[in-house]
N, C-alpha and C positions, 0 to 999 in steps of 0.2 A: 593309474593316475596316483601314486603311492603315499603322499604325505596329506591324506584327507584329516585326520587327526591333529596334525600340526596346524592346519591351516584353520580348524575349529577353533583352537586353542588361542592363535593368534587374532582371530576376528572377535573371541569372546574378550580376550584381554584389551583389544582396543577399544571396544565398546564401554566396557567397565571403567577404563582410566579416562574415557573422553567423558563420561557423565562424572567422574569425580574430580576432574582437574576443572579449575574456575574458566566458567565460560564456556567449558567443552571444546578448548581449542584443540585444534590438530594441525598439523602441516600436510596431511594426507587426506584430500579431498574424499568424502563419503561416496560420489558415484564411482570413484577409481577402486575403490576398497571393495566397493558392493559388485561392482561389474567384474572385478578379478576373480571374486566368490563365484559369482552367478555363472560367469564363463567356464570356470573350472567345474563346477557341478554339472553344468550341461555337457562339458567335455565327457565327465566321467561316466555320466548315463549313458552317451553315445558309445563309450567305449564298451560299458558292461553289456549294451545289445549288440555291438560288434562281435564280442566274444561269443554270444549266444548264436546270433545268426552268421557270423563267419563271412559278411560281405565287405570285400576291399574298399568299396564307397563310404564305409562307416568308419574304417580305421583313417581314411583321408579326412572325413569329415572331423572326426577327434582331434587329429592334426591340426586342423584348419581352426578350432577352437582353441587350442592350446597357444598358437601365433599370438593372439591378442590377449590371452593369460599371461604368458612372458613378458610381452611388452609392457602391460600395466604393471606386473612385479617389477621390472627395472625403473618404472616410473618412480615406483613408492619407495625402492632401495635408493635412488637416487635422493630423494627428498628425506628419507631416514638418515643417511649417513652423515650429514652435516649435524643433524640434532645428536649423534652419537658422538660426534667428534666434539660438539660443544660440550657434553656432559662429561667426556673424559678431561677436556681442556680446564675447565671450571666449573666443578660441583656446583649446583645452585641448591638453595634451600628447597627442601621438598614442599611441595605445593606453590611454589612461587607463580605468580600469573603469567610469565612468559615462557613456562614449561609446557612443551606439547604432551599429549599423552603418550605417544609413540617412544618416549624418551626413555621408557620403561620396559621396552622391548628387550629380551635376553638377546645377547649376541648369539649364542648356540642355538637359541631356535631359529631366528633368521638365517643364520649360516646352513642348519639343517634342512629348513624349508627350501632354500634355494637350491642346494645341492640335490636334494630330492626332486625338486622342479626339473632342473637341468637332466637328470638320470631319466625321468619320466618322457620328456619331449625328445629326447634320443632314441628311447626304446620305442615310443609310438612311431617315430618316422621311420625306424628300422623293419619295425612290424609292417608300415603300410607299404613298404618297399619292398616286401617279400624275402627281406634278409634274414636268414636263420629260421625260416618257416618250414613246416612239415609238408 
């Protein structure tokens, strides 16, 4: 579950920006953000246990946890894209009341996080299927 560090950076940045923005506005619902993080953390723990115990059911459990993580990630991406496009189209003054906190997420971090997430899901699925195993 490769991009743990980028996840922490995204979540820490989200929290810091939400606190600083007027009224703490965000288009990303807090339960979705923390659900995404909590399920990903649970999947990482299950994956580590799988690596130690080498039980196939744990690989499938980790994959099962990644499915809702991916769905929540896509939901957040769908809400972030219009914010990014609005920023690109007409840059607003910094700190304007209508600016959501996620407006400041760097595109390379979001893209890298998504890329590592897709790679992680594919590798976990291939491992669970026994493809390329020893």
